[in-house]
Each structure stands twice: as structure tokens, then as C-alpha cells.
C-alpha positions as CSV (number, residue, x, y, z in Angstrom):
1,X,-0.2,0.2,0.0
2,X,1.3,2.9,-1.0
3,X,2.0,5.6,1.6
4,X,0.2,9.7,0.7
5,X,0.2,12.8,2.3
6,X,-2.3,15.5,1.7
7,X,-1.6,19.1,1.3
8,X,-4.6,21.6,1.1
9,X,-5.6,24.8,2.9
10,X,-9.4,24.0,2.8
11,X,-10.6,21.8,4.8
12,X,-13.8,20.3,3.1
13,X,-11.3,19.1,0.2
14,X,-8.5,18.0,2.5
15,X,-11.7,15.6,4.3
16,X,-12.9,14.9,0.7
17,X,-10.0,13.2,-1.0
18,X,-8.9,11.7,2.2
19,X,-12.3,9.7,2.2
20,X,-11.6,9.2,-1.9
21,X,-8.4,7.5,-1.4
22,X,-9.4,5.7,1.7
23,X,-12.1,4.1,-0.3
24,X,-9.8,2.9,-3.2
25,X,-7.8,0.9,-0.3
26,X,-4.8,1.2,-2.3
27,X,-3.5,4.4,-0.2
28,X,-2.8,4.8,3.3
29,X,-2.9,8.4,4.9
30,X,0.2,9.1,6.8
31,X,-0.8,12.5,7.3
32,X,-2.6,15.5,6.5
33,X,-1.4,18.8,6.6
34,X,-3.2,22.7,5.9
35,X,-0.3,24.5,4.5
36,X,2.5,23.7,2.1
37,X,5.3,24.5,5.6
38,X,3.9,22.1,7.6
39,X,3.6,19.7,4.2
40,X,7.3,19.9,4.1
41,X,7.9,18.8,7.5
42,X,5.9,16.1,6.9
43,X,7.7,14.8,3.4
44,X,11.1,14.9,5.0
45,X,10.1,13.4,8.2
46,X,7.3,10.5,7.0
47,X,8.9,10.1,3.7
48,X,6.1,9.3,1.7
49,X,5.8,7.6,-1.6
50,X,3.2,10.2,-2.7
51,X,1.9,13.9,-1.7
52,X,-1.6,15.2,-2.9
53,X,-1.4,18.8,-3.4
54,X,-2.9,21.9,-3.9
55,X,-1.6,24.8,-6.0
56,X,-2.4,28.4,-4.3
57,X,-2.5,28.5,-0.9
58,X,-1.2,31.2,1.8
59,X,2.7,31.9,2.0
60,X,3.8,29.2,0.1
61,X,1.9,28.3,-3.2
62,X,2.0,24.0,-4.1
63,X,4.2,24.8,-7.1
64,X,6.5,26.7,-4.8
65,X,6.5,23.7,-2.6
66,X,7.3,21.4,-5.4
67,X,10.6,23.6,-6.2
68,X,11.7,23.0,-2.7
69,X,11.8,19.1,-3.2
70,X,14.9,17.6,-3.9
71,X,14.5,15.7,-7.2
72,X,16.4,13.3,-6.8
73,X,14.9,11.7,-3.7
74,X,11.0,13.4,-3.3
75,X,8.0,11.3,-3.1
76,X,5.8,11.6,-6.9
77,X,3.9,15.2,-7.2
78,X,0.1,14.6,-7.7
79,X,-1.9,18.5,-7.9
80,X,-5.3,18.5,-6.7
81,X,-6.6,22.3,-8.3
82,X,-9.5,23.4,-9.5
83,X,-7.5,25.7,-11.6
84,X,-6.4,24.1,-14.9
85,X,-4.1,27.2,-15.9
86,X,-0.7,25.7,-13.6
87,X,-1.0,22.0,-15.4
88,X,1.8,23.0,-17.6
89,X,3.9,24.7,-15.4
90,X,3.5,21.7,-13.1
91,X,4.7,19.1,-15.5
92,X,7.5,21.2,-16.3
93,X,8.7,20.7,-13.0
94,X,8.6,17.2,-12.6
95,X,4.6,16.8,-11.5
96,X,3.7,13.4,-11.7
97,X,0.2,14.1,-12.5
98,X,-2.6,17.1,-12.2
99,X,-5.9,16.8,-11.8
100,X,-8.9,19.1,-11.3
101,X,-11.3,19.4,-8.6
102,X,-13.6,18.5,-8.1
103,X,-11.9,14.9,-8.0
104,X,-14.3,12.1,-10.0
105,X,-13.1,8.2,-8.7
106,X,-12.8,7.4,-12.0
107,X,-10.1,9.8,-12.8
108,X,-8.5,9.2,-9.5
109,X,-8.3,5.5,-10.4
110,X,-6.4,6.5,-13.5
111,X,-3.2,8.1,-11.3
112,X,-3.4,5.2,-8.9
113,X,-2.9,2.8,-11.4
114,X,0.3,5.0,-13.1
115,X,1.8,5.1,-8.8
116,X,1.4,1.3,-8.5
117,X,3.0,0.5,-12.0
118,X,5.8,3.0,-10.8
119,X,6.1,3.4,-7.3
120,X,4.9,-0.2,-6.4
121,X,7.5,-2.9,-4.8
122,X,11.0,-2.4,-5.5
123,X,13.1,-4.7,-6.4
124,X,16.6,-4.2,-4.4
125,X,18.7,-6.9,-5.5
126,X,20.6,-4.7,-8.5
127,X,21.5,-2.1,-5.5
128,X,23.8,-5.3,-4.5
129,X,25.4,-5.2,-6.9
130,X,28.5,-2.9,-7.7
131,X,27.9,-2.3,-11.4
132,X,24.6,-3.9,-12.9
133,X,25.4,-5.9,-16.3
134,X,21.9,-5.6,-17.6
135,X,19.3,-2.9,-17.4
136,X,15.1,-3.9,-16.9
137,X,13.4,-2.3,-19.2
138,X,9.9,-2.4,-20.6
139,X,8.7,-3.6,-24.1
140,X,5.7,-4.3,-26.1
141,X,4.6,-7.7,-23.7
142,X,8.3,-8.1,-23.3
143,X,11.3,-7.2,-21.0
144,X,14.6,-5.7,-22.4
145,X,17.3,-6.3,-20.6
146,X,20.0,-4.1,-22.6
147,X,23.7,-3.5,-21.5
148,X,24.6,-0.6,-20.1
149,X,26.8,0.7,-22.7
150,X,24.1,-0.2,-25.3
151,X,22.3,2.7,-23.8
152,X,23.1,6.6,-25.0
153,X,20.9,8.7,-23.0
154,X,18.0,8.2,-19.8
155,X,15.8,10.7,-18.5
156,X,12.7,10.7,-16.0
157,X,9.7,13.2,-16.8
158,X,6.4,12.5,-15.3
159,X,5.8,8.9,-16.7
160,X,8.7,7.4,-15.6
161,X,12.7,6.9,-16.6
162,X,13.0,6.0,-19.8
163,X,16.7,5.4,-22.0
164,X,17.4,5.9,-25.6
165,X,19.8,3.4,-26.9
166,X,22.3,3.6,-29.7
167,X,21.6,3.0,-33.1
168,X,22.8,-0.6,-33.5
169,X,19.6,-2.3,-31.5
170,X,17.6,-2.7,-34.5
171,X,13.6,-2.0,-33.3
172,X,14.6,-0.5,-30.0
173,X,15.3,3.4,-29.9
174,X,13.4,4.4,-26.6
175,X,12.1,2.3,-23.9
176,X,11.0,2.5,-20.5
177,X,13.3,1.5,-17.9
178,X,12.6,0.1,-14.4
179,X,14.9,1.7,-12.3
180,X,15.6,5.1,-11.1
181,X,18.3,7.8,-12.6
182,X,19.8,7.4,-8.9
183,X,20.6,3.7,-9.7
184,X,21.4,4.2,-13.4
185,X,24.0,7.1,-12.1
186,X,26.0,4.8,-9.5
187,X,25.5,1.6,-11.4
188,X,26.8,1.7,-14.5
189,X,28.5,4.2,-16.7
190,X,26.2,7.2,-17.4
191,X,26.8,10.3,-16.1
192,X,24.7,13.3,-15.0
193,X,24.7,16.3,-17.0
194,X,21.0,17.5,-15.5
195,X,18.8,16.4,-12.5
196,X,16.6,14.5,-15.4
197,X,19.4,13.4,-17.2
198,X,22.1,11.3,-17.4
199,X,24.2,10.9,-20.8
200,X,26.9,8.0,-21.5
201,X,30.5,9.8,-21.9
202,X,31.4,7.1,-24.7
203,X,28.4,8.5,-26.6
204,X,29.0,11.5,-26.4
205,X,29.7,13.0,-30.4
206,X,29.4,16.9,-29.4
207,X,28.8,19.4,-26.8
208,X,27.3,22.7,-28.1
209,X,28.3,25.5,-25.4
210,X,25.2,28.0,-25.1
211,X,24.3,31.5,-23.3
212,X,24.4,31.6,-19.6
213,X,26.4,28.5,-18.5
214,X,24.4,26.1,-20.2
215,X,25.2,23.3,-22.4
216,X,23.5,20.5,-25.4
217,X,25.1,17.4,-25.3
218,X,24.3,15.5,-28.7
219,X,25.2,11.9,-29.2
220,X,26.2,9.9,-31.9
221,X,22.8,8.9,-32.6
222,X,21.8,12.6,-32.7
223,X,19.6,12.2,-29.6
224,X,20.1,15.9,-27.4
225,X,20.7,16.2,-23.7
226,X,20.5,19.5,-21.8
227,X,23.3,20.5,-20.0
228,X,22.9,22.8,-16.6
229,X,25.0,25.1,-15.0
230,X,25.9,22.5,-11.5
231,X,27.1,19.5,-13.8
232,X,28.8,21.7,-16.6
233,X,32.1,22.5,-14.8
234,X,32.6,18.7,-13.8
235,X,31.8,17.8,-17.8
236,X,34.4,19.9,-18.8
237,X,36.7,18.8,-15.9
238,X,35.8,14.9,-17.7
239,X,37.2,15.7,-21.1
240,X,40.0,17.9,-19.9
241,X,38.0,21.2,-21.3
242,X,38.6,24.6,-20.5
């Protein structure tokens, strides 16, 4: 059962959502918070799998709270709001889902199904190995086992972690990976270039320097990955670039 925190400044909205979640028998509500400040404290303390978060709240909005969470360790964030104009910004900031009030049980069920498929029980066996020999990925009615050196890029978005493979792999280009970016970074040859991107250093064809100390990586297969200021210096040092 997934652990969840509900954060909404409106008592009635909180209680209604909690009731809907309990009815599904798939969610354990570990905390209920009336503002983002209390929500941040509970998230850091209780480590939930998912938080259901309102956007328009006093002092700190839901979008501002999302920006305060560590992207590598934060729970899945599902916005529950009466306003649809923030959806694009929410997904750009790595939200998992965006549900409009009043919440329809059928719409909530879709979110929970996606959550269970991504956040569900984790096999920690790969973490015990020093280096992963094979990367499990989802294919069409099959599980693909890719060698780390066959992967050019890995990136995360609201639907999970995806990998882009080298041109040598016929019929396989982009596919969904079963592991997190953090595990891939620690247990494979892939290196971090952005909070949502990893790249295989042997697959880098070009590093394009942009304004504001940013850059882009272009791989041998033509895939493009952004390079943030935080990781640009390490990337330059790796290749002895000035």
C-alpha cells in the first residue's frame, strides 16, 4: 500500500480527497496538512510515496513547494486543484499528475494505477551489485535487458524513466526503464548532466556551449540532452576542456 500525504488549505477539500483515497483501499494516509510549510516538514519526516498537493495556498504555493523538494529523493507529486492554467508549469517542474477539482473517482483511479506501476514494490537486488550488467526495460509484451554501453541517454519525466539506445540496436530506440536515474548513475557508466538526464560519455559526439553557462550534448545517434550549470564544470573537467 502506498503512503500518501494530503496538503490543502481547505479543510473540506482535504477531507473529501482523503475519503476518496481511503475508499480505494490502495493508499495509506500518513499525514494531512493545511499548508506547504507543514507539508514540507511531514514529507521530510515521513518519506511518503506520493503527496496530493493543492496549488493555491497562503504563504507558499504548491508550485513553490514542488521547487523546494530534492528531485532525486522527492515523492511523486499529484496536484489536485480547481485551476487548469498551471498544468503545463506543473509538468515542466516534474509533477507526476494533475487532477482538477471536484475529483472524479474514475480520474483518481487512473492516477493510482499509474502510481502503483511506477512506485510499487521495489526489487533492491540490483542495488547490492557494484555495477549492473543488464538494465531491465519495458518493451511490447516483453522485458528488454540492455547492456549499459548500449544506452546513450537516460531521462525522467512525469511518466517514468526512459532510455535512448544506440543506433546499433535494431527496433529499439526509446524505451521505459524499471530503475531510477539515481540507481543508473550509481551502478552504470552513465554520468549526470542535468537533474533529469544521464548520458553515456562514450556516446557523446558534440558538446554545444550555450549562453548563461548552459550547454547541450548531442550523441552519436543524434539524441540531445541539456547540460545544467551545476554539471557543466564536471563535464568539462572529465574531457579536459577549458
